[in-house]
C-alpha positions as a Markdown table, in Angstrom:
| # | Residue | x | y | z |
|---|---|---|---|---|
| 1 | Met | 0.0 | 0.0 | 0.0 |
| 2 | Pro | 1.2 | 3.6 | -0.3 |
| 3 | Ala | 3.1 | 5.4 | 2.4 |
| 4 | Pro | 1.3 | 6.3 | 5.6 |
| 5 | Ser | 0.8 | 9.9 | 4.6 |
| 6 | Pro | -0.9 | 10.7 | 2.3 |
| 7 | Ser | -2.9 | 7.4 | 2.6 |
| 8 | Leu | -4.0 | 4.9 | 5.2 |
| 9 | Pro | -2.3 | 5.6 | 8.5 |
| 10 | Val | 0.3 | 2.9 | 9.6 |
| 11 | Pro | -0.9 | 1.3 | 12.8 |
| 12 | Thr | 1.2 | 1.9 | 15.8 |
| 13 | Ala | 0.4 | -0.9 | 18.3 |
| 14 | Ala | -0.1 | -4.6 | 18.2 |
| 15 | Ala | -3.6 | -6.1 | 18.7 |
| 16 | Arg | -3.0 | -6.3 | 22.4 |
| 17 | Pro | -2.4 | -2.9 | 24.1 |
| 18 | Ser | 1.4 | -2.5 | 24.5 |
| 19 | Thr | 2.1 | 1.2 | 24.1 |
| 20 | Gln | 2.6 | 3.1 | 27.3 |
| 21 | His | 2.7 | 6.8 | 27.6 |
| 22 | Arg | 3.4 | 9.6 | 30.1 |
| 23 | Thr | 3.2 | 13.3 | 29.8 |
| 24 | Leu | 5.8 | 15.4 | 31.6 |
| 25 | Ala | 4.8 | 18.4 | 33.6 |
| 26 | Asn | 6.1 | 20.7 | 30.8 |
| 27 | Gly | 3.7 | 19.1 | 28.2 |
| 28 | Leu | 6.1 | 16.7 | 26.4 |
| 29 | Thr | 4.4 | 13.4 | 25.8 |
| 30 | Val | 6.5 | 10.2 | 25.9 |
| 31 | Leu | 5.2 | 7.1 | 24.1 |
| 32 | Val | 7.0 | 3.7 | 24.4 |
| 33 | Glu | 6.2 | 0.5 | 22.7 |
| 34 | Pro | 8.3 | -2.6 | 23.3 |
| 35 | Met | 9.0 | -5.0 | 20.4 |
| 36 | Lys | 10.9 | -7.8 | 22.1 |
| 37 | Arg | 11.4 | -9.9 | 19.0 |
| 38 | Val | 13.7 | -7.3 | 17.4 |
| 39 | Gln | 17.2 | -6.1 | 18.5 |
| 40 | Ser | 16.9 | -2.6 | 17.1 |
| 41 | Ala | 15.0 | 0.5 | 18.4 |
| 42 | Ala | 14.0 | 3.8 | 17.0 |
| 43 | Phe | 12.6 | 7.1 | 18.2 |
| 44 | Ser | 10.8 | 10.0 | 16.6 |
| 45 | Leu | 10.9 | 13.4 | 18.3 |
| 46 | Met | 8.5 | 16.0 | 17.1 |
| 47 | Val | 8.9 | 19.6 | 18.4 |
| 48 | Pro | 6.3 | 22.3 | 17.6 |
| 49 | Ala | 8.6 | 24.6 | 15.6 |
| 50 | Gly | 7.3 | 24.1 | 12.1 |
| 51 | Ser | 7.1 | 26.3 | 9.0 |
| 52 | Ser | 3.8 | 27.8 | 10.1 |
| 53 | Leu | 5.8 | 29.8 | 12.6 |
| 54 | Asp | 8.0 | 31.4 | 9.9 |
| 55 | Pro | 8.0 | 35.2 | 10.2 |
| 56 | Pro | 5.7 | 36.8 | 7.6 |
| 57 | Gly | 7.5 | 37.1 | 4.3 |
| 58 | Lys | 10.4 | 34.9 | 5.5 |
| 59 | Asn | 9.1 | 31.4 | 4.6 |
| 60 | Ala | 12.3 | 29.4 | 5.0 |
| 61 | Cys | 13.1 | 30.2 | 8.7 |
| 62 | Ala | 12.2 | 26.8 | 10.1 |
| 63 | Ala | 13.9 | 25.0 | 7.3 |
| 64 | Leu | 17.1 | 26.9 | 7.9 |
| 65 | Leu | 16.8 | 26.4 | 11.7 |
| 66 | Cys | 16.6 | 22.7 | 11.0 |
| 67 | Asp | 19.9 | 22.8 | 9.1 |
| 68 | Leu | 21.7 | 25.0 | 11.7 |
| 69 | Leu | 20.6 | 22.8 | 14.6 |
| 70 | Thr | 22.7 | 19.9 | 13.2 |
| 71 | Arg | 25.9 | 22.1 | 12.9 |
| 72 | Gly | 26.9 | 21.6 | 16.5 |
| 73 | Ser | 25.3 | 21.3 | 19.9 |
| 74 | Gly | 26.4 | 20.6 | 23.5 |
| 75 | Asp | 30.0 | 19.5 | 23.5 |
| 76 | Leu | 30.0 | 18.6 | 19.8 |
| 77 | Asp | 30.9 | 20.8 | 16.8 |
| 78 | Asn | 29.5 | 20.3 | 13.3 |
| 79 | Arg | 31.7 | 17.3 | 12.5 |
| 80 | Gly | 31.5 | 15.9 | 16.0 |
| 81 | Phe | 27.7 | 15.8 | 15.9 |
| 82 | Thr | 27.8 | 13.7 | 12.7 |
| 83 | His | 30.6 | 11.5 | 13.8 |
| 84 | Ala | 29.0 | 10.8 | 17.2 |
| 85 | Leu | 25.8 | 9.5 | 15.5 |
| 86 | Asp | 27.8 | 7.6 | 12.9 |
| 87 | Asp | 29.8 | 5.9 | 15.7 |
| 88 | Leu | 26.5 | 4.7 | 17.2 |
| 89 | Gly | 25.4 | 3.3 | 13.8 |
| 90 | Val | 22.4 | 5.6 | 13.7 |
| 91 | Asn | 20.2 | 5.9 | 10.7 |
| 92 | Arg | 18.9 | 9.4 | 11.1 |
| 93 | Gly | 16.7 | 12.1 | 9.6 |
| 94 | Glu | 15.6 | 15.6 | 10.2 |
| 95 | Ser | 12.6 | 17.3 | 8.6 |
| 96 | Val | 10.3 | 20.3 | 8.8 |
| 97 | Gly | 6.5 | 20.1 | 8.6 |
| 98 | Ala | 3.9 | 22.8 | 8.8 |
| 99 | Ser | 3.5 | 22.4 | 12.6 |
| 100 | His | 6.6 | 20.5 | 13.8 |
| 101 | Leu | 10.3 | 20.1 | 13.3 |
| 102 | Ser | 11.0 | 16.4 | 13.6 |
| 103 | Val | 14.0 | 14.2 | 14.1 |
| 104 | Ser | 14.2 | 10.4 | 13.9 |
| 105 | Ala | 16.9 | 7.9 | 14.8 |
| 106 | Ala | 17.2 | 4.1 | 14.6 |
| 107 | Thr | 20.0 | 1.8 | 15.7 |
| 108 | Val | 20.7 | -1.2 | 17.8 |
| 109 | Ala | 18.7 | -0.9 | 21.0 |
| 110 | Glu | 21.6 | -0.4 | 23.4 |
| 111 | Asn | 22.9 | 2.6 | 21.5 |
| 112 | Leu | 19.6 | 4.5 | 21.2 |
| 113 | Pro | 19.8 | 6.2 | 24.6 |
| 114 | Lys | 23.1 | 7.8 | 23.7 |
| 115 | Ala | 21.5 | 9.0 | 20.4 |
| 116 | Leu | 18.7 | 10.6 | 22.4 |
| 117 | Arg | 21.1 | 12.5 | 24.6 |
| 118 | Ile | 22.8 | 13.9 | 21.5 |
| 119 | Tyr | 19.4 | 15.0 | 20.0 |
| 120 | Arg | 18.5 | 16.5 | 23.4 |
| 121 | Asp | 21.4 | 18.9 | 23.1 |
| 122 | Leu | 20.5 | 19.6 | 19.5 |
| 123 | Phe | 17.2 | 21.1 | 20.6 |
| 124 | Arg | 18.2 | 22.5 | 24.0 |
| 125 | Asp | 21.8 | 23.5 | 23.6 |
| 126 | Pro | 22.5 | 24.2 | 19.9 |
| 127 | His | 25.4 | 26.3 | 18.9 |
| 128 | Leu | 23.6 | 27.9 | 15.9 |
| 129 | Pro | 26.9 | 29.2 | 14.6 |
| 130 | Glu | 26.5 | 32.5 | 12.9 |
| 131 | Glu | 29.4 | 31.7 | 10.5 |
| 132 | Glu | 27.4 | 28.7 | 9.2 |
| 133 | Phe | 24.3 | 30.8 | 8.4 |
| 134 | Ala | 25.4 | 31.8 | 4.9 |
| 135 | Pro | 26.6 | 28.3 | 3.9 |
| 136 | Ala | 23.4 | 26.8 | 5.2 |
| 137 | Ala | 21.3 | 29.4 | 3.3 |
| 138 | Asp | 23.3 | 28.6 | 0.1 |
| 139 | Gly | 22.6 | 24.9 | 0.5 |
| 140 | Leu | 18.9 | 25.5 | 1.0 |
| 141 | Arg | 18.8 | 27.9 | -2.0 |
| 142 | Gln | 20.2 | 25.2 | -4.2 |
| 143 | Ser | 17.5 | 22.8 | -3.1 |
| 144 | Leu | 14.8 | 25.3 | -3.7 |
| 145 | Arg | 16.2 | 26.1 | -7.2 |
| 146 | Ala | 16.2 | 22.3 | -7.9 |
| 147 | Ile | 12.4 | 22.3 | -7.2 |
| 148 | Glu | 12.0 | 25.0 | -9.9 |
| 149 | Asp | 13.6 | 22.4 | -12.3 |
| 150 | Glu | 11.1 | 19.7 | -11.2 |
| 151 | Pro | 7.7 | 20.9 | -12.5 |
| 152 | Ala | 5.8 | 17.9 | -11.2 |
| 153 | Gln | 7.0 | 18.7 | -7.6 |
| 154 | Arg | 6.5 | 22.4 | -8.1 |
| 155 | Val | 2.9 | 22.1 | -9.3 |
| 156 | Met | 1.9 | 20.1 | -6.2 |
| 157 | Leu | 3.7 | 22.5 | -3.8 |
| 158 | Glu | 1.9 | 25.4 | -5.5 |
| 159 | Leu | -1.4 | 23.6 | -5.3 |
| 160 | Arg | -1.1 | 23.3 | -1.5 |
| 161 | Arg | -0.8 | 27.1 | -1.4 |
| 162 | Arg | -4.1 | 27.4 | -3.2 |
| 163 | Thr | -5.8 | 24.6 | -1.2 |
| 164 | Tyr | -4.9 | 25.5 | 2.4 |
| 165 | Pro | -4.7 | 28.9 | 4.1 |
| 166 | Ala | -1.5 | 30.6 | 4.9 |
| 167 | Pro | 0.8 | 29.9 | 6.7 |
| 168 | Trp | 0.0 | 26.2 | 6.7 |
| 169 | Gly | -0.2 | 25.9 | 2.9 |
| 170 | Leu | 3.2 | 27.5 | 2.4 |
| 171 | Pro | 6.1 | 25.2 | 1.3 |
| 172 | Thr | 7.6 | 23.7 | 4.4 |
| 173 | Asp | 11.1 | 24.0 | 2.8 |
| 174 | Gly | 10.5 | 27.7 | 2.2 |
| 175 | Thr | 10.7 | 29.9 | -0.9 |
| 176 | Leu | 13.5 | 31.7 | -2.6 |
| 177 | Ser | 12.0 | 35.1 | -1.8 |
| 178 | Gly | 11.5 | 34.1 | 1.8 |
| 179 | Leu | 15.1 | 32.9 | 2.1 |
| 180 | Asp | 16.5 | 36.1 | 0.6 |
| 181 | Ala | 14.6 | 38.1 | 3.2 |
| 182 | Leu | 15.8 | 36.0 | 6.1 |
| 183 | Thr | 18.4 | 37.0 | 8.7 |
| 184 | Tyr | 20.5 | 35.1 | 11.2 |
| 185 | Ala | 18.6 | 36.9 | 14.0 |
| 186 | Asp | 15.3 | 35.6 | 12.6 |
| 187 | Val | 16.5 | 32.0 | 13.0 |
| 188 | Val | 17.8 | 32.6 | 16.5 |
| 189 | His | 14.5 | 34.2 | 17.5 |
| 190 | Leu | 12.5 | 31.2 | 16.1 |
| 191 | His | 14.6 | 28.8 | 18.2 |
| 192 | Arg | 14.2 | 30.9 | 21.3 |
| 193 | Thr | 10.4 | 31.3 | 21.0 |
| 194 | Ala | 9.2 | 28.2 | 19.2 |
| 195 | Val | 11.4 | 25.2 | 20.2 |
| 196 | Arg | 9.6 | 24.1 | 23.3 |
| 197 | Pro | 8.5 | 21.0 | 25.1 |
| 198 | Asn | 4.7 | 21.7 | 25.2 |
| 199 | His | 3.0 | 19.9 | 22.4 |
| 200 | Ala | 6.2 | 17.9 | 21.7 |
| 201 | Val | 6.1 | 14.2 | 21.3 |
| 202 | Leu | 8.8 | 11.6 | 21.8 |
| 203 | Ala | 7.8 | 8.1 | 20.5 |
| 204 | Val | 10.1 | 5.1 | 21.0 |
| 205 | Ala | 9.6 | 1.6 | 19.6 |
| 206 | Gly | 11.8 | -1.6 | 19.6 |
| 207 | His | 13.7 | -3.7 | 22.0 |
| 208 | Val | 13.2 | -1.3 | 24.9 |
| 209 | Asp | 12.1 | -1.2 | 28.5 |
| 210 | Pro | 9.3 | 1.4 | 29.0 |
| 211 | Glu | 10.3 | 2.4 | 32.6 |
| 212 | Ala | 13.9 | 2.9 | 31.6 |
| 213 | Trp | 12.9 | 5.1 | 28.7 |
| 214 | Phe | 10.5 | 7.1 | 30.9 |
| 215 | Asp | 13.4 | 7.7 | 33.3 |
| 216 | Leu | 15.7 | 8.7 | 30.4 |
| 217 | Ala | 13.1 | 11.1 | 29.0 |
| 218 | Ala | 12.7 | 12.7 | 32.4 |
| 219 | Glu | 16.5 | 13.0 | 32.6 |
| 220 | Cys | 16.7 | 14.7 | 29.2 |
| 221 | Phe | 13.6 | 16.9 | 29.2 |
| 222 | Glu | 12.0 | 17.2 | 32.6 |
| 223 | Asp | 13.6 | 20.5 | 33.3 |
| 224 | Trp | 13.0 | 21.9 | 29.8 |
| 225 | Glu | 11.1 | 25.1 | 30.4 |
| 226 | Glu | 7.6 | 25.4 | 28.9 |
| 227 | Lys | 7.0 | 28.4 | 26.6 |
| 228 | Pro | 3.9 | 30.1 | 25.4 |
| 229 | Asp | 2.6 | 29.0 | 22.1 |
| 230 | Pro | 3.6 | 31.6 | 19.5 |
| 231 | Pro | 0.6 | 33.4 | 17.9 |
| 232 | Ile | -0.2 | 32.5 | 14.3 |
| 233 | Glu | -2.2 | 34.9 | 12.0 |
| 234 | Pro | -4.1 | 32.9 | 9.4 |
| 235 | Gly | -3.9 | 34.2 | 5.9 |
| 236 | Pro | -5.8 | 33.7 | 2.7 |
| 237 | Arg | -5.7 | 30.7 | 0.4 |
| 238 | Gly | -4.5 | 31.2 | -3.2 |
| 239 | Pro | -6.9 | 31.4 | -6.1 |
| 240 | Ala | -9.1 | 28.3 | -6.6 |
| 241 | Arg | -8.1 | 28.1 | -10.3 |
| 242 | Asp | -4.8 | 29.2 | -11.6 |
| 243 | His | -2.2 | 28.6 | -14.3 |
| 244 | Leu | 1.6 | 29.0 | -14.1 |
| 245 | His | 3.5 | 29.6 | -17.3 |
| 246 | His | 6.4 | 27.3 | -17.9 |
| 247 | Asp | 8.1 | 27.0 | -21.2 |
| 248 | Gly | 8.5 | 23.4 | -22.4 |
| 249 | Ala | 6.8 | 20.5 | -24.1 |
| 250 | Gln | 5.0 | 19.3 | -20.9 |
| 251 | Thr | 1.9 | 20.3 | -19.0 |
| 252 | His | 1.3 | 19.4 | -15.4 |
| 253 | Ile | -2.2 | 19.2 | -14.0 |
| 254 | Ala | -3.0 | 19.2 | -10.3 |
| 255 | Leu | -6.4 | 19.1 | -8.6 |
| 256 | Ala | -7.6 | 19.0 | -5.0 |
| 257 | Leu | -11.1 | 18.2 | -3.6 |
| 258 | Pro | -12.3 | 18.2 | 0.0 |
| 259 | Ala | -12.2 | 14.9 | 1.8 |
| 260 | Ala | -12.6 | 13.4 | 5.3 |
| 261 | Ala | -9.5 | 14.0 | 7.4 |
| 262 | Tyr | -7.7 | 11.3 | 9.6 |
| 263 | Gly | -9.9 | 10.6 | 12.6 |
| 264 | Glu | -13.1 | 12.0 | 11.1 |
| 265 | Pro | -16.1 | 10.0 | 10.2 |
| 266 | Gly | -15.7 | 8.7 | 6.6 |
| 267 | Tyr | -11.9 | 8.7 | 6.6 |
| 268 | Tyr | -11.5 | 5.1 | 5.7 |
| 269 | Glu | -14.1 | 5.4 | 2.9 |
| 270 | Ala | -12.2 | 8.4 | 1.6 |
| 271 | Trp | -9.0 | 6.5 | 1.7 |
| 272 | Ala | -10.5 | 3.6 | -0.2 |
| 273 | Ala | -12.0 | 6.0 | -2.8 |
| 274 | Ala | -8.6 | 7.7 | -3.3 |
| 275 | Ala | -6.8 | 4.3 | -3.7 |
| 276 | Ile | -9.4 | 3.1 | -6.2 |
| 277 | Leu | -9.2 | 6.3 | -8.2 |
| 278 | Gly | -5.5 | 6.6 | -8.4 |
| 279 | Gly | -3.6 | 4.5 | -6.0 |
| 280 | Gly | -1.7 | 2.1 | -8.4 |
| 281 | Met | -1.5 | 0.4 | -11.7 |
| 282 | Ser | -5.0 | -1.1 | -11.3 |
| 283 | Ser | -6.5 | 2.3 | -10.4 |
| 284 | Arg | -9.1 | 4.0 | -12.6 |
| 285 | Leu | -6.9 | 6.9 | -13.5 |
| 286 | Phe | -4.0 | 4.7 | -14.6 |
| 287 | Thr | -6.3 | 2.4 | -16.6 |
| 288 | Glu | -8.5 | 5.1 | -18.3 |
| 289 | Val | -6.1 | 8.0 | -18.7 |
| 290 | Arg | -2.8 | 6.2 | -19.4 |
| 291 | Glu | -3.4 | 2.6 | -20.5 |
| 292 | Lys | -6.5 | 2.9 | -22.6 |
| 293 | Arg | -5.9 | 6.3 | -24.1 |
| 294 | Gly | -2.2 | 6.9 | -23.7 |
| 295 | Leu | -2.8 | 10.5 | -22.7 |
| 296 | Cys | -0.1 | 10.9 | -20.1 |
| 297 | Tyr | 3.1 | 9.4 | -18.7 |
| 298 | Ser | 2.1 | 9.9 | -15.1 |
| 299 | Val | -1.2 | 10.0 | -13.2 |
| 300 | Ser | -2.1 | 9.4 | -9.6 |
| 301 | Ala | -4.5 | 10.3 | -6.7 |
| 302 | Ser | -3.9 | 10.2 | -3.0 |
| 303 | Leu | -5.5 | 11.3 | 0.3 |
| 304 | Ser | -3.8 | 13.9 | 2.4 |
| 305 | Gly | -4.6 | 16.3 | 5.2 |
| 306 | Leu | -3.4 | 19.3 | 7.2 |
| 307 | Lys | -3.6 | 19.9 | 10.9 |
| 308 | Ala | -3.6 | 23.6 | 11.6 |
| 309 | Gly | -1.7 | 23.6 | 14.9 |
| 310 | Pro | 0.5 | 21.4 | 17.1 |
| 311 | Gly | -2.1 | 20.0 | 19.5 |
| 312 | Pro | -4.5 | 17.1 | 19.0 |
| 313 | Asp | -7.5 | 19.6 | 19.2 |
| 314 | Ala | -6.3 | 21.7 | 16.2 |
| 315 | Ala | -8.5 | 21.9 | 13.2 |
| 316 | Gln | -8.0 | 19.5 | 10.3 |
| 317 | Glu | -8.7 | 19.6 | 6.6 |
| 318 | Gly | -8.6 | 16.5 | 4.4 |
| 319 | Arg | -8.0 | 16.6 | 0.6 |
| 320 | Leu | -8.1 | 14.3 | -2.3 |
| 321 | Phe | -5.1 | 15.3 | -4.5 |
| 322 | Cys | -4.8 | 14.3 | -8.2 |
| 323 | Tyr | -1.9 | 14.8 | -10.6 |
| 324 | Ala | -1.3 | 14.2 | -14.3 |
| 325 | Gly | 1.8 | 14.9 | -16.3 |
| 326 | Thr | 1.4 | 15.0 | -20.1 |
| 327 | Thr | 2.4 | 16.7 | -23.3 |
| 328 | Ala | 1.1 | 20.2 | -24.1 |
| 329 | Glu | -0.7 | 18.8 | -27.1 |
| 330 | Arg | -2.7 | 16.2 | -25.1 |
| 331 | Ala | -3.1 | 18.3 | -21.9 |
| 332 | Gln | -6.7 | 19.5 | -22.7 |
| 333 | Gln | -7.9 | 16.0 | -23.4 |
| 334 | Thr | -6.1 | 14.7 | -20.3 |
| 335 | Leu | -7.8 | 17.3 | -18.1 |
| 336 | Asp | -11.2 | 16.5 | -19.6 |
| 337 | Val | -10.8 | 12.7 | -18.9 |
| 338 | Leu | -9.5 | 13.4 | -15.4 |
| 339 | Leu | -12.6 | 15.5 | -14.6 |
| 340 | Glu | -14.8 | 12.8 | -16.2 |
| 341 | Glu | -13.3 | 10.2 | -13.9 |
| 342 | Leu | -13.8 | 12.4 | -10.8 |
| 343 | Thr | -17.4 | 12.7 | -11.8 |
| 344 | Arg | -17.8 | 9.0 | -12.4 |
| 345 | Leu | -16.3 | 8.2 | -9.0 |
| 346 | Arg | -19.3 | 9.8 | -7.4 |
| 347 | Asp | -21.5 | 7.1 | -9.0 |
| 348 | Gly | -19.8 | 4.6 | -6.7 |
| 349 | Val | -17.2 | 1.8 | -6.7 |
| 350 | Thr | -17.4 | -1.9 | -7.4 |
| 351 | Lys | -16.8 | -4.8 | -5.0 |
| 352 | Asp | -13.8 | -6.0 | -7.1 |
| 353 | Glu | -12.2 | -2.6 | -6.9 |
| 354 | Leu | -12.6 | -2.5 | -3.1 |
| 355 | Thr | -11.4 | -6.1 | -2.7 |
| 356 | Arg | -8.1 | -5.3 | -4.4 |
| 357 | Cys | -7.7 | -2.1 | -2.4 |
| 358 | Val | -8.3 | -3.8 | 0.9 |
| 359 | Ala | -5.9 | -6.7 | 0.1 |
| 360 | Arg | -3.1 | -4.2 | -0.6 |
| 361 | Ala | -3.9 | -2.3 | 2.6 |
| 362 | Lys | -3.9 | -5.3 | 4.9 |
| 363 | Ser | -0.6 | -6.6 | 3.4 |
| 364 | Gly | 1.0 | -3.2 | 4.1 |
| 365 | Leu | -0.4 | -2.9 | 7.6 |
| 366 | Val | 0.9 | -6.3 | 8.7 |
| 367 | Met | 4.4 | -5.7 | 7.1 |
| 368 | Ser | 4.7 | -2.3 | 8.7 |
| 369 | Gln | 4.7 | -4.0 | 12.1 |
| 370 | Glu | 8.3 | -5.2 | 11.4 |
| 371 | Ser | 9.9 | -1.8 | 11.2 |
| 372 | Thr | 10.8 | 0.0 | 14.4 |
| 373 | Thr | 11.2 | 3.3 | 12.5 |
| 374 | Ala | 7.7 | 3.0 | 11.0 |
| 375 | Arg | 6.3 | 2.1 | 14.4 |
| 376 | Ala | 7.9 | 5.1 | 16.2 |
| 377 | Asn | 6.8 | 7.5 | 13.4 |
| 378 | Gly | 3.3 | 6.0 | 13.6 |
| 379 | Leu | 3.1 | 6.4 | 17.3 |
| 380 | Ala | 4.0 | 10.1 | 17.1 |
| 381 | Arg | 1.7 | 10.7 | 14.2 |
| 382 | Asp | -1.3 | 9.0 | 15.9 |
| 383 | Trp | -0.8 | 11.0 | 19.1 |
| 384 | Arg | -0.5 | 14.3 | 17.1 |
| 385 | His | -3.7 | 13.6 | 15.1 |
| 386 | Leu | -5.8 | 11.6 | 17.5 |
| 387 | Gly | -4.4 | 12.4 | 21.0 |
| 388 | Arg | -4.1 | 8.6 | 21.4 |
| 389 | Val | -2.5 | 5.5 | 19.8 |
| 390 | Gln | -4.7 | 3.5 | 17.5 |
| 391 | Pro | -4.2 | -0.2 | 17.8 |
| 392 | Leu | -3.6 | -2.4 | 14.7 |
| 393 | Ser | -6.8 | -4.3 | 15.6 |
| 394 | Glu | -8.9 | -1.1 | 15.4 |
| 395 | Thr | -7.4 | -0.2 | 12.0 |
| 396 | Leu | -7.9 | -3.7 | 10.6 |
| 397 | Asp | -11.5 | -3.7 | 11.9 |
| 398 | Ala | -12.1 | -0.4 | 10.1 |
| 399 | Val | -10.6 | -1.7 | 6.8 |
| 400 | Asn | -12.5 | -5.0 | 7.1 |
| 401 | Ala | -15.7 | -3.1 | 7.6 |
| 402 | Leu | -15.5 | -1.3 | 4.3 |
| 403 | Thr | -18.0 | -2.3 | 1.7 |
| 404 | Ala | -18.5 | -1.1 | -1.8 |
| 405 | Glu | -21.9 | 0.2 | -0.6 |
| 406 | Asn | -20.6 | 2.4 | 2.2 |
| 407 | Val | -17.7 | 3.7 | 0.1 |
| 408 | Ser | -20.3 | 4.6 | -2.6 |
| 409 | Glu | -22.6 | 6.2 | 0.0 |
| 410 | Tyr | -19.7 | 8.3 | 1.3 |
| 411 | Leu | -19.0 | 9.5 | -2.3 |
| 412 | Ala | -22.6 | 10.2 | -3.0 |
| 413 | Thr | -23.1 | 12.3 | 0.1 |
| 414 | Arg | -20.0 | 14.5 | -0.5 |
| 415 | Pro | -21.2 | 18.0 | -1.6 |
| 416 | Pro | -20.4 | 18.5 | -5.2 |
| 417 | Ala | -17.8 | 21.3 | -5.6 |
| 418 | Pro | -15.4 | 22.4 | -8.3 |
| 419 | Pro | -11.8 | 21.3 | -7.5 |
| 420 | Thr | -9.0 | 23.6 | -6.6 |
| 421 | Ala | -7.1 | 23.5 | -9.8 |
| 422 | Leu | -3.6 | 24.4 | -11.0 |
| 423 | Thr | -1.9 | 23.8 | -14.3 |
| 424 | Leu | 1.8 | 24.5 | -15.1 |
| 425 | Gly | 2.9 | 24.6 | -18.7 |
| 426 | Pro | 3.1 | 26.6 | -21.9 |
| 427 | Ala | -0.6 | 27.4 | -22.2 |
| 428 | Ala | -3.6 | 27.6 | -19.9 |
| 429 | Leu | -6.4 | 25.0 | -20.4 |
| 430 | Asp | -10.2 | 25.4 | -20.9 |
| 431 | Trp | -12.3 | 24.5 | -17.9 |
| 432 | Pro | -16.0 | 23.6 | -17.9 |
| 433 | Asp | -18.4 | 26.2 | -16.6 |
């Protein structure tokens, strides 16, 4: 099945309740799930310092902070930080989302506590060397320019701007104009005001002892001072229908429609509908747009969502995203067929389509239980979106309960609305009234 977001969420606990949690006095939640059959362990640490807190007009601040954090902390300089994690055999990652800055680490279980102490210093005692600001900005600038050369990626990023309100719809990696306006003082201020324990989540999975990890989390974070949540001023969404000129022989089409968000009634029906529409080589879009008519080289659909804030009570918005990449000559026909398939989806799905969809889902759900990294990430994601950990049994029950009739009913009851639409290519396309 597709990756957990944007699609069916990966379950984060076995059928029997095994995940334990505690919340420190400063608001940091610790989730621990033992997996005694493995020898590895992983953690995911989400801190509420995402791109939605970028200063107005400086959309790149959180992304640059993420880079500078890894350039030395505690007793380690830039190289020392990297070497220390490499010496522990850590597979690591750092990323920025709309609401959180996240780090993850996986290694043999006995080395993971040392890795957590290193990441503790990354958040609580970073060097943020001013002399590294310009090199870090240059590296980020190159990444953003690379996106300009990847029109498929660019059109989906730009669609988010037009689908979700600012600042949550803005690119989490920033923009070139935002980066150019950014100063070193902006990055330091973001760390000082936004990197905080309240609404943070530490999730651990693998060959671990929960009590030992609760003690370790208290050692590392119990005295971390809580800070007020920085204010966020919501801004407008972009235009509901737009075209971006791009010279070349290709046209890229991106659409978004409202859908149920994770945790809302109808979510699993929405997930199944997205998978049937464009979730693989047996999907309707692949079959009708690419195989039968040969209109495009790439077409897909997926379910995604946005949570406007760090806490579990923050508002959510779900979306069905569709994408097609084609030649400029076939772009209009591709768009027409894509819209026809979206309309036809409202007429319902078949039992055979749902059977294939559910089989892929159950296979992926079971296999995901073998990965400590996937489990830790899933724990943190569940807590952020639901305020609890959803057991595998609950997820499987929801998938098994799906029928062609209730998926079709979900689709029929969705209010008809024109999609948020964006095209990128040499010429704008014609849209139906």
